[in-house]
C-alpha positions as MATLAB code, in Angstrom:
seq = 'MTTAIRVDRLSRSYGRRPGIEEITFSVEPGDIVGLLGPNGAGKTTTLRVLAGIIAPTSGTASVAGIQLSEPERLHQAVGLLPEAPGFYERETAWRNLVYFARFYEGIRVPERVEACLRRFDLWERRDDRVASYSRGMKLRLALARALVHEPPVLLLDEPTAGLDPEAARDVRDLIRSLAHEGRVVLLSTHNLTEAEELCTRVALVRTRLLAYGPPLALREGTAPPAVLVQLDGPAGVPPDVAALPFVRSARVDGDHLRVELVSETDRPRLVEALVRAGARVLEVTEERPSLEAAYLELVRDERRAG';
ca = [
       0.106    2.405   11.973;
      -2.315    1.442    9.137;
      -2.492   -2.191    8.192;
      -1.247   -2.503    4.615;
      -2.899   -5.732    3.696;
      -5.993   -7.091    5.435;
      -7.379  -10.443    4.293;
     -10.609  -11.781    5.942;
     -11.947  -15.341    5.131;
     -10.836  -14.943    1.510;
     -11.848  -17.838   -0.783;
     -11.374  -18.512   -4.483;
     -12.672  -21.572   -6.286;
     -12.115  -22.883   -9.794;
     -15.390  -24.832  -10.429;
     -15.400  -27.370   -7.715;
     -11.856  -27.084   -6.988;
     -10.866  -24.757   -4.205;
      -7.828  -22.490   -4.819;
      -7.894  -20.879   -1.400;
     -10.375  -21.488    1.373;
     -11.275  -18.710    4.018;
      -7.781  -17.376    4.439;
      -7.299  -14.619    7.033;
      -4.161  -12.638    7.729;
      -2.853   -9.033    8.068;
       0.491   -7.463    7.024;
       1.936   -4.256    8.324;
       4.200   -1.731    6.734;
       7.745   -2.688    6.498;
       6.830   -6.439    6.772;
       8.243   -9.055    4.303;
       5.820  -12.016    4.319;
       6.432  -15.280    2.724;
       3.782  -17.495    1.334;
       4.845  -21.121    1.780;
       3.260  -24.316    0.590;
       3.367  -27.154   -1.849;
       2.467  -26.735   -5.555;
      -1.205  -26.050   -6.008;
      -1.605  -24.764   -2.363;
      -2.917  -21.429   -3.380;
       0.110  -19.065   -3.215;
      -0.252  -17.772   -6.612;
      -4.039  -17.558   -6.375;
      -3.588  -15.420   -3.217;
      -1.250  -13.034   -5.006;
      -3.521  -12.816   -8.008;
      -6.657  -12.053   -6.021;
      -4.699   -9.319   -3.943;
      -3.468   -7.911   -7.236;
      -7.058   -7.513   -8.564;
      -6.391   -9.852  -11.332;
      -9.067  -12.487  -10.407;
     -12.086  -11.907   -8.132;
     -12.540  -13.796   -4.907;
     -15.451  -16.291   -4.609;
     -16.110  -15.104   -1.210;
     -14.526  -13.075    1.723;
     -12.955   -9.579    1.636;
      -9.623   -8.108    1.473;
      -8.030   -4.630    1.305;
      -4.538   -3.521   -0.026;
      -3.180   -0.159    1.064;
      -6.886    0.700    2.154;
      -8.365   -0.128   -1.233;
     -10.976   -2.805   -1.496;
     -10.647   -5.601   -4.162;
     -14.003   -4.158   -5.792;
     -11.869   -1.214   -6.862;
      -9.314   -2.944   -9.256;
      -8.241    0.341  -11.137;
      -7.221    1.986   -7.844;
      -5.807   -1.447   -6.721;
      -3.424   -1.528   -9.790;
      -2.029    1.893   -8.835;
      -1.139    0.706   -5.259;
       0.271   -2.763   -6.254;
       3.626   -3.590   -7.959;
       3.229   -7.247   -9.185;
       5.984   -9.663  -10.232;
       4.112  -12.564  -11.869;
       5.532  -16.038  -11.975;
       6.221  -15.654  -15.745;
       6.668  -11.839  -16.478;
       6.156  -11.146  -20.098;
       7.963   -8.533  -22.204;
       8.195   -7.441  -25.771;
      11.473   -9.294  -26.337;
      12.209   -7.549  -29.636;
      12.079   -4.272  -28.135;
      14.566   -2.637  -25.859;
      14.348   -2.491  -22.111;
      13.744    1.288  -22.271;
      10.893    0.924  -24.714;
       9.308   -1.872  -22.643;
       9.463   -0.005  -19.420;
       8.128    3.212  -20.993;
       5.252    1.328  -22.450;
       4.182   -0.185  -19.071;
       4.862    3.076  -17.144;
       2.289    4.843  -19.270;
      -0.454    2.622  -17.746;
      -0.225    4.466  -14.477;
      -1.312    7.956  -13.683;
       0.597   10.772  -11.946;
       4.190    9.720  -12.753;
       6.744   11.419  -14.884;
       7.536    8.525  -17.182;
      11.087    9.220  -18.586;
      12.347   10.150  -15.116;
      10.880    7.110  -13.353;
      12.046    4.752  -16.087;
      15.563    6.041  -15.930;
      15.587    5.797  -12.123;
      14.449    2.290  -12.125;
      16.775    1.176  -14.718;
      19.628    2.747  -12.842;
      18.566    1.180   -9.598;
      18.619   -2.321  -11.156;
      21.951   -1.785  -12.898;
      20.233   -1.939  -16.270;
      20.885    1.560  -17.465;
      23.940    0.719  -19.582;
      21.791   -1.952  -21.336;
      18.693    0.044  -21.734;
      18.954    0.047  -25.619;
      19.561   -3.588  -25.847;
      16.668   -5.821  -26.868;
      15.182   -7.847  -23.905;
      15.686  -11.028  -26.029;
      19.491  -10.608  -25.345;
      19.009  -10.331  -21.596;
      19.913  -13.224  -19.251;
      17.386  -14.803  -16.887;
      18.674  -12.634  -13.953;
      18.508   -9.389  -16.116;
      14.857  -10.105  -17.165;
      14.074  -10.574  -13.441;
      15.598   -7.267  -12.594;
      13.745   -5.628  -15.441;
      10.517   -7.164  -14.223;
      11.145   -5.749  -10.661;
      11.848   -2.456  -12.260;
       8.534   -2.609  -13.932;
       6.830   -3.565  -10.671;
       8.388   -0.328   -9.001;
       7.969    2.095  -11.835;
       4.967    3.707  -10.251;
       6.349    3.533   -6.693;
       3.650    1.363   -5.218;
       3.485    0.892   -1.392;
       2.721   -2.754   -1.777;
       4.774   -5.432   -3.791;
       3.413   -8.915   -4.617;
       6.251  -11.169   -5.861;
       5.636  -14.652   -7.206;
       8.820  -16.822   -6.863;
      11.228  -13.704   -7.254;
      14.401  -15.876   -6.962;
      13.314  -19.002   -8.760;
      15.980  -20.163  -11.459;
      18.654  -17.651  -10.346;
      22.177  -18.548   -9.569;
      23.207  -18.003   -5.853;
      24.752  -14.564   -6.396;
      21.761  -13.204   -8.346;
      19.317  -14.634   -5.836;
      21.294  -12.873   -3.193;
      21.116   -9.604   -4.851;
      17.392  -10.019   -5.253;
      16.917  -10.696   -1.525;
      19.180   -7.709   -0.612;
      16.846   -5.523   -2.897;
      13.712   -6.885   -1.140;
      15.102   -6.005    2.334;
      15.936   -2.449    0.911;
      12.369   -2.039   -0.231;
      10.999   -3.066    3.171;
      13.375   -0.653    4.910;
      11.810    2.011    2.716;
       8.439    1.225    4.304;
       7.052   -0.799    1.515;
       5.068   -4.134    2.143;
       6.468   -7.190    0.296;
       4.355  -10.306    0.006;
       6.150  -13.104   -1.869;
       5.836  -16.739   -2.522;
       8.747  -19.136   -2.390;
       9.447  -22.857   -2.113;
      12.910  -22.008   -0.812;
      12.442  -22.412    3.071;
      15.971  -21.301    3.912;
      15.324  -18.169    1.865;
      12.021  -17.579    3.838;
      13.734  -18.143    7.109;
      16.515  -15.598    6.372;
      14.378  -12.977    4.608;
      10.849  -12.946    5.966;
       9.543  -11.174    9.052;
       6.590  -13.545    8.974;
       5.559  -16.574    6.900;
       2.156  -17.859    5.976;
       1.911  -21.617    5.399;
      -1.007  -22.511    3.074;
      -2.531  -25.576    1.621;
      -5.661  -23.976    0.288;
      -6.294  -23.136    3.893;
      -3.974  -21.041    6.178;
      -2.264  -23.599    8.357;
       0.012  -21.261   10.217;
       1.002  -17.594   10.216;
       3.744  -15.825   12.288;
       7.528  -15.209   12.624;
       9.557  -18.046   11.305;
      11.106  -18.604   14.829;
       7.560  -18.827   16.440;
       6.635  -21.441   13.819;
       9.722  -23.387   14.388;
       9.430  -23.497   18.203;
       5.632  -24.035   18.192;
       5.649  -26.980   15.753;
       8.808  -29.004   16.115;
       9.264  -30.820   19.462;
      12.224  -29.546   21.633;
      15.469  -31.307   21.085;
      18.895  -31.410   22.741;
      22.223  -32.763   21.560;
      24.202  -34.492   24.249;
      27.982  -34.954   23.703;
      29.217  -38.079   25.362;
      32.644  -39.315   26.112;
      32.540  -42.165   23.551;
      29.522  -44.024   22.214;
      29.928  -46.827   24.737;
      28.405  -44.445   27.444;
      24.961  -44.364   25.857;
      22.372  -45.968   28.032;
      20.393  -48.386   25.912;
      17.007  -47.367   27.372;
      17.108  -43.539   26.974;
      14.101  -43.685   24.597;
      12.068  -45.518   27.267;
      12.340  -42.574   29.709;
       8.756  -41.036   30.224;
       9.877  -37.489   29.260;
      11.642  -38.565   26.082;
       9.819  -38.613   22.669;
      12.716  -40.249   20.733;
      16.537  -40.777   20.998;
      19.141  -41.413   18.391;
      22.840  -41.994   18.717;
      25.133  -40.358   16.170;
      28.743  -41.117   16.851;
      29.598  -39.493   20.176;
      26.385  -37.420   20.098;
      22.982  -38.396   21.485;
      20.022  -36.477   19.854;
      17.055  -36.491   22.199;
      13.527  -35.047   21.563;
      11.961  -34.101   24.837;
       8.369  -33.827   25.872;
       9.126  -30.530   27.398;
      12.156  -28.081   27.497;
      11.989  -28.220   31.213;
      12.909  -31.902   31.060;
      16.621  -31.260   30.113;
      17.881  -31.367   33.847;
      15.953  -34.670   34.258;
      17.666  -36.172   31.051;
      21.103  -35.235   32.158;
      20.455  -36.718   35.687;
      19.199  -39.901   34.106;
      22.191  -40.198   31.784;
      24.732  -39.629   34.580;
      22.807  -42.024   36.886;
      23.017  -44.742   34.163;
      26.819  -44.315   33.806;
      27.001  -42.076   30.790;
      29.845  -39.470   30.644;
      28.199  -36.287   29.620;
      30.519  -33.607   28.140;
      28.218  -31.028   26.839;
      24.442  -30.443   26.413;
      23.343  -28.064   23.635;
      19.958  -26.999   22.243;
      19.124  -28.038   18.620;
      17.006  -25.262   17.111;
      14.303  -26.858   14.895;
      14.514  -25.566   11.277;
      11.589  -23.876    9.409;
      11.686  -26.932    7.041;
      10.963  -29.195    9.979;
       8.099  -27.027   11.197;
       6.772  -26.927    7.573;
       6.797  -30.692    6.934;
       5.139  -31.256   10.360;
       2.379  -28.864    9.689;
       1.756  -30.351    6.156;
       1.655  -33.807    7.638;
      -0.744  -32.793   10.341;
      -3.039  -31.206    7.883;
      -3.004  -34.330    5.562;
      -3.790  -36.528    8.520;
      -6.592  -34.289    9.513;
      -7.898  -34.399    5.962;
];
């Protein structure tokens, strides 16, 4: 299987200010990869460099086997949804899409435009001016434009930002369907719940790449293991749980005790210590760390290191 996107020590600076610094990762066909990070972390810069819109300061990358030094070929292989997609708003959706489709070689423009408008449920509104479209409809038109030349790689900048929950769900379903077709999707998002639900892998960037992998691996590798202990009444909670050598922290919440352990293997020792101290343990369950918790921990670690 050919790697669809390969990034090697990629950097882009704006004067003295770094946009991205020596980022390295790879993306395989069928992957949905989410770029996560605070504002100014380099998510949009990464997408713009890979789309061939701006040149890197150093490092190399290839998209669908095409080097960044070949921007014309790169534009044929990439479908880009920018943060603020621009249209000729006084023109119809049909005329807009035909205009943009003519920039690409080897496609039958009327057929592809019709197919894309139908796929995104815009065919019945094809003769309406784009100015009359809602935010969600404009986003669907922008996605149609990104797909009109059938690229193998899609770069999406905040594809669900500003959408209502139903429209955002429809866009996520569409992204999944594109990945199932074998396309690669690299998207930026601030929505960690969305990234956890949608992405096969996530890349946390803060100019540098802090972590890269499946959401589950990032959660489990960053956040400390924790268990929830259901007790028979709050009175049964020993006061010195947090002092146990294998406990990082302990917090009482009603009839539950939340305990962060040094290691997952310490769970039996915790239960034994609680019972020995007189606590009445009803149930012990694992608390799965969220991607948000892992994200915040990684960002805090990077800030402390800086």
